[in-house]
ROSETI-71311 format. One record per atom (N, C-alpha, C, O): z negated, y, x. Coordinates in pm, whole numbers, padded with zeros to 5 digits, always signed. Each point is the difference from the previous one (the first is absolute). Example, Ala and Ser with C-alpha at 12.3 -4.5 7.8 and 13.67 -1.06 7.14 Angstrom:
2
-00780-00569+01319+00000+00119-00089+00000+00120+00090-00066-00002+00104+00138+00107-00139-00006+00119+00082-00073+00109-00077-00017+00111+00051
END
This chain:
307
+02473+00049+00686-00132-00059-00029+00021-00130-00076+00049+00000-00113-00086-00111+00175+00014-00130-00064-00136-00065-00013-00080+00000+00094+00053-00054-00211-00119-00081-00022+00047-00127-00068+00095+00001-00077-00164-00110+00107+00041-00127-00057-00118-00074-00060-00111+00004+00053+00136-00071-00162-00095-00093-00059+00060-00139+00013+00111-00026-00047-00185-00063+00110+00044-00138+00013-00083-00083-00097-00122+00016-00008+00186-00102-00065-00075-00080-00096+00048-00144+00004+00117-00026+00026-00208-00066-00053+00037-00140-00008+00048-00029-00141-00068+00031-00098+00185-00090+00087+00056-00031-00131-00045-00140-00044-00079-00065+00069+00130+00020-00183-00038-00131-00053+00041-00110+00096-00074-00097+00018+00191+00111+00045+00044-00100+00096-00070+00028+00132+00017+00108+00055-00098-00203-00002-00080+00026+00118+00082+00030+00124-00049+00066+00091+00175-00114-00084+00080+00024+00119+00076+00133-00007+00071+00036+00093-00087+00035-00202+00070+00126-00017-00098+00117+00002-00111-00009-00053+00152+00116+00114-00081+00122+00004+00085+00115-00050+00115+00016+00041-00172+00064-00129+00069+00117-00050-00046+00124+00076-00120+00020+00020+00214+00062+00021-00030+00125+00069+00054+00113-00085+00120+00008-00026-00210+00079-00018+00040+00117-00079-00015+00123+00088-00111+00031+00046+00220+00038-00021+00001+00115+00090+00015+00128-00081+00095+00016-00076-00191+00075+00094+00009+00130-00066+00063+00098+00097-00057+00031+00104+00174+00017-00137+00076+00089+00087-00005+00142-00056+00030+00023-00118-00067+00073+00203-00015+00139-00044+00136+00071-00003+00017+00106+00060+00077-00165-00132+00132+00059-00022+00069+00034+00132+00052+00110+00018-00053-00206+00075+00055+00024+00133+00152+00018-00004+00069-00051-00088-00020+00125+00185+00145+00027+00010+00053-00035+00139+00109+00043+00038-00187-00120+00038+00037-00031+00139+00053-00141+00018+00004-00051+00113+00035-00013-00220+00054-00136+00011-00107-00108-00005+00030-00117+00026-00152+00153-00060-00109-00098-00005+00029-00112-00098-00023-00118+00029+00073+00154-00146+00021-00102-00104+00107-00101+00040-00013-00119-00029+00117+00166+00095+00105-00093+00043-00053-00095+00107+00038-00117+00004-00128+00167+00083-00059-00087+00102-00092-00104-00064-00006-00114+00045-00066+00156-00149-00085-00095-00071+00084-00109-00064-00036-00118+00004+00148+00157-00063+00087-00098-00063+00059-00096+00102+00012-00120-00027+00025+00171+00143+00051-00087+00107-00105-00101+00043+00030-00117+00022-00154+00165-00012-00110-00090+00037-00020-00106-00108-00021-00117+00030+00028+00158-00156-00018-00094-00111+00109-00107+00002-00028-00116-00029+00150+00155+00061+00111-00096+00006-00021-00103+00110+00043-00115-00011-00110+00157+00120-00024-00090+00112-00123-00089-00022-00020-00098+00072-00062+00134-00171-00124-00073-00024-00013-00036-00148-00082+00058-00072+00163-00153+00027+00000-00034-00144-00129-00061-00050-00020-00009-00121-00069-00034+00211-00128-00057-00045-00089+00107-00063-00093-00032-00073+00124+00158+00102-00079+00110-00055+00067+00058-00125+00122+00013-00005-00203+00021-00094+00046+00080-00112-00031+00146+00034-00116+00039+00001+00216+00038+00027-00022+00140+00041+00055+00093-00107+00116-00008-00039-00204+00096-00009+00040+00099-00099-00040+00139+00047-00102+00016+00068+00181+00083-00104-00030+00139+00034-00028+00076-00128+00074-00010-00098-00183+00086+00099-00032+00087-00113-00004+00144+00049-00030+00026+00116+00061+00066-00205+00007+00142+00036-00139+00063-00001-00074-00009-00099+00040+00073+00208-00124+00077+00009+00036+00147-00016+00013+00074+00098+00004-00032-00223+00047+00135-00030-00100+00106+00047+00040+00108+00043-00169-00139-00051-00102+00097+00042-00006+00016+00152-00050+00100+00051+00101-00199+00020+00010+00003+00147-00136+00013+00066-00015+00071+00100-00085-00139-00155-00133-00004+00060-00041-00146+00019+00052-00089-00067-00147+00066+00158-00043-00136+00028-00070-00066-00118+00038-00112-00037-00138+00175-00025-00066-00068-00112+00094-00029-00116-00012-00104-00065+00105+00195+00038+00097-00025-00106+00089-00118+00035+00035-00081-00086+00001+00071+00212+00085-00111+00045-00068-00134-00024+00061-00093-00053-00188+00083+00091-00072-00126-00016-00017-00035-00148+00018-00115-00039-00052+00213-00043-00018-00026-00143+00129-00047-00065-00001-00094-00079+00111+00160+00111+00129-00038-00058+00038-00142+00041+00043-00080-00083-00059+00050+00213+00036-00132+00050-00091-00107-00060+00046-00109-00034-00175+00138+00022-00094-00097-00054+00031-00034-00145-00006-00116-00040+00039+00217-00039+00032-00024-00141+00131-00078-00015+00018-00075-00096+00072+00094+00192+00128-00071-00006-00013-00146+00043+00083-00083-00036-00186+00052+00113-00018-00135+00051-00034-00097-00114-00061+00039-00100+00101-00164+00118-00015-00099-00107-00111-00101+00025-00041-00070-00093-00007+00061+00215-00092-00108+00035-00147+00030-00021-00036+00102-00058-00047-00191+00107-00145+00007-00019-00068+00080+00108-00102+00066-00025+00156-00070+00148-00063+00065+00114+00090+00110+00055+00122-00012+00001-00185+00119+00044+00072+00114+00058-00049+00024+00142-00120-00004+00027+00214+00029+00064-00033+00038+00136+00076+00128+00034+00122+00005-00015-00192+00095+00060+00064+00126+00038+00038-00006+00149-00079-00042+00084+00201+00085-00054+00044+00012+00139+00051+00141+00025+00047+00067-00092-00057-00022+00216+00033+00137+00037+00114+00001+00101+00012-00092+00082+00072+00194-00088+00114+00010+00090-00041+00020+00145+00081-00022+00090-00206+00063-00064-00048+00021+00137-00060-00128+00060-00054+00004+00110+00064-00116-00181-00069-00120+00045+00091-00122-00003+00102-00003-00070-00143-00099+00147+00070-00128+00003-00105-00110-00017-00081-00021+00091+00080-00049-00204-00103-00103-00022+00025-00125+00084+00114-00030+00035-00221-00041-00003+00011-00129+00069+00065-00101-00094+00004+00020-00121+00048-00129+00178+00073-00100-00079-00088-00064-00107+00050-00038-00106-00179+00026+00132-00090-00064-00098-00076+00102-00084-00097-00035-00067+00141+00161+00069-00069+00108-00070-00010-00028-00151-00107+00010-00059+00219-00044-00001+00003-00023-00145-00081-00123-00037-00081+00004-00093+00102-00113+00165-00071-00124-00033-00151+00017+00011-00074-00043-00088+00029+00105+00197-00145+00018+00019-00059+00092-00107-00111-00023-00047+00185+00126+00008-00047+00092-00103-00013-00071-00134-00102+00014-00069+00202-00090+00031-00002-00072-00128-00112-00104-00001-00069-00015-00101+00051-00056+00214-00105-00102+00006-00137+00063-00022-00084-00058-00070+00061+00174+00128-00129+00066-00016-00020+00050-00143-00111-00009-00053+00217+00060-00009-00012+00042-00140-00031-00119-00089-00084+00010-00090+00149-00121+00115-00023-00119-00081-00142-00054+00018-00055-00061-00092-00003+00083+00208-00135-00049+00026-00105+00076-00081-00112-00047-00016+00150+00165-00037-00093+00079-00078-00098+00080+00083-00097+00054-00054+00121-00044+00185-00092+00072+00089-00008+00148-00035-00107+00060+00010+00220-00001-00051+00003+00144-00031+00119+00030-00089+00091-00081-00015-00093+00200-00045+00109+00045-00086+00110+00073+00079+00110+00021-00051-00141+00017+00173+00099+00061+00089-00027-00053+00141-00113+00008+00048+00214-00060+00016-00016-00050+00137+00102+00067+00091+00112+00031-00042-00151-00009+00163+00088+00061+00099-00043-00042+00139-00096-00075+00017+00169+00124+00082-00027-00048+00134-00002+00105+00108-00023+00119-00024+00047-00166+00144-00013+00078+00122+00133+00062+00041+00105-00064-00010-00111+00187+00055+00116+00066+00059+00002-00021+00151-00101+00022+00067+00214-00063-00015+00027+00013+00143+00082+00128+00014+00120+00002-00030-00184+00105+00075+00065+00130+00002+00088+00012+00125-00049-00010+00113+00178+00031-00135+00099+00004+00107+00054+00142+00017+00000+00078-00095+00046-00044+00216+00058+00133+00022+00128+00020-00082+00079-00093-00017-00060+00214-00031+00121+00031-00075+00118+00032+00090+00112+00021-00047-00137-00018+00177+00104+00029+00099-00044-00062+00132-00110-00055+00011+00197+00063+00091-00031-00060+00129-00065+00097+00097-00034-00039+00112+00016+00165-00151-00055+00098+00094-00152-00004+00005-00065-00070-00079+00008+00146+00172-00145-00003+00024-00080+00051-00119-00101-00062-00036+00142+00170-00025-00079+00056-00108-00003-00094-00120-00101-00008-00070+00211-00064+00046+00002-00096-00111-00096-00115+00026-00068-00046-00092+00062+00000+00216-00094-00107+00036-00144+00048-00016-00086-00074-00048+00061+00199+00089-00135+00056-00011-00041+00016-00146-00115-00027-00035+00208+00071-00049-00029+00017-00143-00034-00134-00064-00096-00009-00077+00174-00094+00107-00025-00133-00058-00137-00052+00039-00072-00056-00083+00035+00073+00210-00130-00049+00045-00113+00083-00061-00104-00055-00037+00123+00186+00027-00103+00088-00057-00026-00035-00146-00114+00005-00046+00220-00041-00026-00013-00032-00143-00072-00132-00023-00042-00030-00112+00027-00051+00219-00070-00128-00011-00132+00001+00076-00063-00104+00017+00021+00221+00028-00123+00014+00078-00111+00055-00090+00029+00081-00088-00154-00123+00105-00108+00052-00085-00010+00152-00003-00041+00055-00102+00077+00013+00210-00005+00147-00001+00104+00058-00095-00022+00105-00060+00134-00174+00046+00106+00048-00089-00004-00062-00138+00050+00058-00096-00110-00177+00085+00002-00073-00127-00138-00021-00061-00011-00048-00113-00095+00084+00186-00133-00024-00052-00027-00148-00020+00030-00081+00087-00085+00047-00203-00031-00141-00028+00102-00063-00095-00031-00098-00067+00151+00154+00062+00105-00058-00085+00037-00137+00055+00074-00010+00098-00124-00095-00160+00011-00134+00054+00142-00046+00026+00026-00069+00099+00066+00105-00186+00137-00047+00015+00070+00062+00120+00100-00054+00048-00151+00167+00001+00059+00066+00117-00060-00049+00132+00067-00002+00103-00194-00036-00106-00068-00036+00124-00020-00151+00013-00082-00046+00079+00158-00029-00156+00001-00146+00010-00138-00060-00025-00049-00084+00076-00013+00128-00186-00134-00046-00034+00003-00144-00052+00107-00057-00021-00224+00001+00001-00012-00135-00054+00030+00000-00150-00003+00104-00066+00032-00222+00014+00024-00013-00143-00127+00034-00077-00111-00029+00044+00129+00091-00162-00116+00035-00082+00038+00094-00112+00114+00045-00010-00211-00015-00075+00022+00094-00109-00002+00143+00055-00085+00035+00082+00178+00046-00127+00017+00136+00053+00027+00097-00115+00012-00040-00116-00002+00170+00151+00028+00099-00103+00149+00012-00029+00039+00038-00110+00045-00070+00209+00145+00007-00023+00073-00087+00101-00055-00038+00103+00179+00007-00133+00088-00075+00089+00139+00065-00004+00034+00066-00098+00045-00083+00202+00136+00054-00005+00089-00082-00095-00009-00123-00005+00093+00193-00068+00098-00063-00090-00068-00073-00115-00012+00055-00110-00032-00178+00132-00072-00073-00102+00082-00105-00072+00123+00009-00007-00193-00107-00046+00060-00104-00083-00091-00019-00121-00122-00011+00014+00181+00007-00131-00079-00002-00124+00064-00096-00100+00117-00037+00012-00195-00001-00109+00059-00059-00120+00060+00113-00082-00061+00106-00014+00179-00128-00039+00065+00106-00076-00085+00041-00119-00005+00118-00034-00062-00213-00029-00083+00031-00116-00110+00098+00035-00030+00090-00077-00032-00108+00195-00105+00091+00044+00056+00138+00031-00060+00102-00036+00175-00099+00101+00063+00128+00036+00034+00081-00125-00025+00120-00005+00081-00187-00094+00038+00068-00125-00124+00041-00079-00004+00109-00056-00096-00196+00052-00122+00028-00074-00069+00127+00051-00058+00076-00078+00063-00055+00209-00064+00117+00060+00088+00124-00005-00043+00108+00041+00166-00122-00090+00087+00116-00015+00085+00032+00121+00060+00107+00007-00055-00200+00091+00083+00024+00118-00054+00113+00086-00116+00038-00011+00203+00017+00095-00039+00109+00088+00000+00133-00074+00077+00021-00094-00165+00068+00137-00008+00135-00057+00116+00083+00054+00003+00032+00119+00091+00003-00205+00120+00070+00045-00024+00148+00028+00090+00070+00046-00212-00021-00074-00034+00137+00036-00036+00013+00147-00005+00111+00054-00021-00224+00011-00034+00000+00142+00122-00041+00081+00049-00113-00013+00001+00203+00096+00120-00030+00078-00033-00071+00131+00091-00037+00075-00217+00018-00048-00049-00082+00112-00140-00044-00039-00061+00056-00091+00009-00156+00162-00134-00053-00030-00004-00073-00133-00107-00029-00053+00225-00002-00001+00005-00065-00130-00055-00143+00006-00054-00049-00098+00069-00017+00215-00052-00136+00012-00152-00002+00005-00064-00087-00058+00006+00185+00129-00147+00008+00007-00057+00030-00139-00101-00058-00040+00167+00148-00033-00047+00033-00135+00007-00123-00090-00092-00024-00078+00200-00053+00087+00014-00120-00082-00111-00099+00032-00058-00060-00090+00030+00042+00219-00104-00095+00039-00139+00047-00041-00086-00082-00031+00065+00213+00030-00126+00054-00051-00016-00032-00147-00106-00044-00045+00214+00066-00030-00003-00029-00144-00019-00150-00025-00073-00041-00090+00140-00040+00172-00013-00144-00014-00145-00044+00021-00054-00080-00077-00011+00133+00183-00139-00037+00029-00096+00051-00108-00098-00066-00032+00126+00183-00021-00085+00054-00107+00010-00082-00128-00090+00004-00084+00199-00077+00070+00019-00085-00117-00035-00146+00028+00046-00090-00070-00127+00068+00174-00049-00133+00027+00085-00085+00092-00034-00115+00026+00144+00170+00025+00086-00074+00091-00047+00007+00144-00090+00077+00034+00151-00158+00050-00032-00002+00142+00128+00012+00083+00109-00039-00043-00126+00095+00163+00111+00015+00093-00035-00078+00126-00107+00019+00058+00198-00106-00016-00028-00090+00113+00100+00026+00113+00121+00000-00021-00174+00020+00141+00082+00012+00121-00002-00134+00072-00107-00055+00026+00225+00002+00005+00006-00131+00063+00087+00005+00125+00111+00052-00003-00162-00107+00112+00073+00006+00126+00121-00092+00004+00082+00009+00092-00068-00098-00191+00118-00086-00004+00122+00074-00056+00113-00046+00014-00138+00161-00078+00110+00081-00055+00029+00112+00100-00083+00089+00020+00199-00095+00042+00027+00094+00109+00139+00061-00017+00092-00061-00054-00081+00184+00101+00131+00068+00000+00004+00100+00113-00103+00050+00045+00222-00021+00000+00020+00104+00100+00026+00132-00072+00083+00009-00091-00155+00092+00133+00017+00133-00058+00045+00094+00111-00060+00006+00107+00167+00068-00134+00056+00089+00102-00050+00142-00022+00032+00064-00100-00110-00017+00196-00062+00132-00008+00105+00110+00021+00113-00027+00039-00153+00150-00067+00089+00114+00020+00034+00015+00147-00081-00033+00087+00199+00083-00059+00050-00001+00138-00029+00126+00080+00024+00002+00121-00074+00104-00185-00034+00122+00075-00115+00072-00069-00038-00034-00112-00017+00133+00179-00118+00069-00051+00029+00081-00126-00086+00013-00087+00207+00040+00076+00037+00077-00119-00003-00089-00125-00054+00039-00103+00112-00159+00114-00002-00093-00113-00142-00047-00030-00037-00017-00116-00042-00005+00222-00138-00043-00018-00081+00107-00071-00079-00030-00090+00098+00156+00131-00072+00111-00062+00034+00011-00149-00088+00019-00083+00215-00032+00051+00044+00007-00140-00061-00114-00081-00043+00020-00113+00041-00139+00172-00055-00116-00069-00148+00017-00030-00045-00026-00111-00032+00069+00210-00144+00009-00019-00041+00123-00080-00105-00001-00064+00184+00106+00067-00025+00112-00091+00013-00048-00145-00082+00033-00086+00187-00113+00061+00020-00055-00134-00115-00093-00039-00049+00005-00113+00006-00089+00208-00112-00090-00029-00124+00079-00038-00065-00030-00100+00031+00132+00179-00119+00079-00027+00009+00077-00130-00096+00007-00076+00214+00051+00050+00021+00078-00122-00024-00085-00123-00073+00041-00091+00133-00159+00087-00008-00082-00120-00131-00078-00009-00042-00039-00109-00023+00016+00224-00134-00059-00006-00095+00096-00071-00083-00043-00081+00094+00172+00110-00084+00100-00066+00024+00000-00150-00095+00007-00079+00222-00014+00037+00032-00003-00143-00053-00127-00066-00047+00003-00114+00055-00113+00186-00050-00126-00055-00151+00004-00018-00053-00057-00096-00017+00124+00189-00146+00007-00007-00050+00086-00115-00115-00012-00040+00202+00097-00014-00041+00076-00118-00027-00094-00118-00082+00030-00087+00151-00143+00087-00019-00098-00107-00109-00102+00036-00073-00048-00087+00063+00016+00217-00095-00103+00044-00078+00049+00122+00019-00053+00110-00106+00151-00127-00073+00056+00114-00087-00101+00073-00022+00013+00121-00027-00114-00190-00089-00099+00063+00077-00099+00088-00061-00080+00070+00193+00086-00072+00079-00093+00082+00017+00048+00144+00059-00071+00082-00108+00190-00051+00015+00056+00135-00074-00086+00102-00115-00037-00021+00183+00004+00134-00059-00074+00110-00021+00092+00119+00063+00106+00011-00153-00145+00078-00035+00087+00113+00122+00032+00086+00012+00111+00050+00078-00210-00033+00116+00024+00085+00092+00107-00059+00076+00065+00072-00084-00048-00205+00084+00099-00067-00068+00136-00003+00068+00103-00009-00201-00100+00017-00074+00126-00008-00006+00075+00132-00005+00123+00002+00005-00197+00109-00020+00063+00130+00108+00103+00036-00036+00110+00041+00166-00139-00055+00101+00099+00040-00010+00134-00074+00002+00104+00065-00013-00101-00201-00011+00131-00065-00129+00073+00036+00001+00123+00012-00110-00196+00006-00126+00064+00038+00013+00061+00140-00047+00112+00024+00112-00183+00067+00019+00049+00136+00088+00124+00001-00033+00100+00064+00145-00105-00135+00091+00114-00004-00067+00121-00065+00013+00112+00049-00084-00135-00158-00070+00110-00068-00106+00062+00091-00017+00121+00002-00053-00206+00073-00102+00049+00092+00061+00090+00106-00057+00104+00034+00172-00142+00019+00067+00081+00102+00045+00134-00058-00012+00104+00065+00064-00106-00187+00043+00124-00064-00119+00095-00018+00010+00120+00028-00121-00175-00076-00120+00082-00021-00051+00057+00132-00038+00117+00007+00038-00200+00099-00046+00046+00130+00089+00110+00057-00049+00094+00062+00180-00107-00083+00092+00104+00047-00029+00132-00070-00003+00105+00064-00020-00110-00194-00032+00123-00075-00132+00059+00047-00011+00121+00022-00091-00207-00008-00132+00047+00042-00001+00055+00142-00080+00087+00034+00171-00138+00049+00002+00043+00140+00031+00148+00016-00030+00060+00103+00091+00001-00206+00027+00144+00007-00127+00082-00021-00004+00118+00034-00099-00181-00089-00122+00073-00032-00123-00056+00073-00094+00074+00028+00095-00205+00001-00116-00064+00062+00043-00064+00132+00072-00100-00002-00112+00154+00115+00044-00052+00130-00026-00149+00022+00082-00069+00060-00198+00019-00110-00030-00141+00023+00099-00093-00070+00017-00115+00041+00049+00165-00146+00101-00081-00069+00116-00033+00093+00060-00107-00011-00030+00197+00104+00108-00025+00097-00038-00115+00092+00083-00084+00035-00211+00082+00004-00047-00107+00089+00004-00135-00072+00043-00100+00055-00090+00101-00179+00002-00125-00079+00142-00048-00020+00029-00120+00012+00062+00214-00044+00140-00037-00020+00060-00058+00128+00062-00107-00004-00081+00175+00116+00057-00046+00126-00058-00135+00041+00072-00088+00049-00203+00071-00070-00066-00126+00036+00052-00115-00087+00030-00108+00050-00021+00133-00181+00048-00103-00092+00143-00042+00029+00031-00119+00005+00056+00217+00015+00141-00030+00029+00012-00071+00135+00081-00090+00016-00164+00132+00080+00002-00063+00131-00038-00146-00007+00069-00086+00056-00179+00056-00126-00043-00140-00016+00104-00081-00076+00026-00116+00032+00033+00179-00133+00101-00070-00081+00118-00044+00086+00038-00118-00001+00021+00211+00074+00116-00036+00081-00037-00087+00119+00083-00079+00047-00207+00092+00003-00045-00091+00106-00001-00144-00052+00042-00092+00070-00089+00074-00194-00004-00134-00060+00140-00055-00021+00026-00118+00027+00065+00203-00075+00138-00045-00024+00069-00037+00131+00066-00104+00009-00080+00189+00091+00066-00024+00128-00059-00123+00069+00074-00080+00058-00206+00065-00065-00065-00117+00061+00049-00129-00063+00030-00097+00070-00021+00096-00204+00050-00119-00070+00144-00030+00037+00039-00116+00013+00040+00221+00003+00141-00018+00037+00012-00057+00142+00085-00085+00025-00169+00132+00065+00003-00051+00137-00041-00147+00003+00063-00081+00067-00168+00048-00141-00046-00139-00006+00111-00091-00053+00024-00107+00054+00042+00151-00160+00108-00080-00058+00117-00012+00095+00061-00106+00010-00031+00215+00061+00111-00002+00096-00027-00097+00114+00090-00072+00043-00214+00071+00007-00037-00092+00108+00003-00144-00052+00048-00090+00068-00100+00071-00188-00005-00134-00059+00141-00058-00019+00025-00117+00028+00065+00202-00076+00137-00045-00027+00091+00013+00122+00113-00048+00000-00164+00115+00105+00080+00026+00121+00130+00073-00033+00108-00035+00048-00124+00135-00131+00116+00077-00045-00040+00146-00016-00086+00033-00082+00147+00055+00161-00033+00142-00006+00035+00067-00131-00048+00109-00028+00131-00173-00052+00037+00059-00130-00122+00021-00090-00004+00092-00081-00096-00178+00097-00116+00008-00088-00091+00118+00030-00095+00027-00074+00124+00045+00184-00073+00124+00025+00028+00103-00109-00079+00092-00022+00193-00108-00046+00039+00093-00105-00068-00030-00134+00023+00069-00099-00106-00171+00097-00073-00032-00122-00089+00116-00045-00022+00019-00119-00029+00058+00215-00086+00114-00034+00073+00096-00093-00060+00054-00093+00189-00031+00118+00079+00088-00086+00016-00061-00139-00006+00071-00101+00026-00202+00096+00016-00067-00129-00131+00004-00079+00000+00026-00120-00113-00053+00188-00131+00007-00066-00022+00138-00062-00037+00013-00116+00060+00090+00198-00024+00137-00047+00090+00034-00118-00044+00066-00094+00169-00110+00099+00094+00026-00111-00049-00068-00127+00001+00061-00106-00044-00186+00116-00053-00073-00116-00119+00073-00059-00006+00021-00121-00090+00017+00205-00124+00061-00049+00024+00138-00062-00046+00027-00111+00117+00059+00184+00016+00138-00046+00090+00010-00123-00027+00079-00090+00132-00157+00086+00090+00012-00114-00053-00074-00122+00022+00044-00113-00092-00155+00133-00065-00066-00114-00107+00092-00056-00005+00025-00121-00079+00027+00209-00106+00090-00045+00054+00128-00059-00052+00048-00101+00156+00009+00163+00058+00123-00052+00065-00018-00135-00016+00083-00089+00089-00193+00072+00062-00029-00129-00102-00021-00109+00018+00044-00113-00128-00111+00149-00109-00023-00096-00060+00133-00045-00017+00023-00120-00014+00066+00215-00063+00128-00033+00094+00089-00081-00042+00067-00095+00170-00066+00135+00098+00082-00072+00009-00045-00146+00005+00083-00091-00004-00214+00071+00009-00054-00136-00129+00031-00077+00004+00034-00119-00118-00047+00188-00129+00018-00066-00017+00145-00051-00053+00022-00109+00097+00075+00189-00021+00140-00036+00118+00061-00077-00003+00117-00037+00106-00196+00013+00114+00048-00080-00003-00069-00135-00075-00095-00021+00154+00143-00070+00001-00056-00135+00074-00132-00003+00011-00063-00105
END
């Protein structure tokens, strides 16, 4: 698990990269050092992420950074060449206290299911109205991926909540907005994000997202958006209908009708996308959609009803 904080130092032509490494033993540090030797224009430092969690990694790296501006980068992504410059320019303009950009979601592998997963994660059925996933227009939003901040603002707000092992960025942005800050999504800030390569990894990812979103909502219930509420409500409705179907015959009809319409919508969308892209791989988007919905919703409900 690698997380990085990029910061602009006093010298404008120099950039410092602080990498939080979760005590890796696979040669990661030696590869980082080799890269640093080949790129002397960068100041690269490694800090130990003893807790081995994402929010702890960002907090440790941010505190170790020396500059005025912080940019978070993720090991699953590749920023565009002008990513840093555009982010810093927007922060300097005073438009918002956190700025971020658009994801170009790429397959994590070359096979059909990986292509379907990447497209599903960028489709309104899989992403709802998450602007950074569906290539929305620039504007004020509730959250952005990664983010760029002034270090003073990040420290003043207490950094990321280390009790949340996922959804920590959304929680930080909620806290930022509650304290009078703004979050800006800008289409000039772009990065490639590599989606999970199979359904098992996708299920694990979205179960984690749902689980920790539920925990985050215990602190900020008013931050819930419709795109986040629909999956748990849908899954809970199906569970209730299954239970009722043992006692009330009409519940079986409602369940069968609802599930039928649901999968008809998923399959129809997958066919439309497959025809549009002229690629049969996108027929598998229905499986990716269902995995996103059921595991996000299931993780949310499990977290909600557990301690």
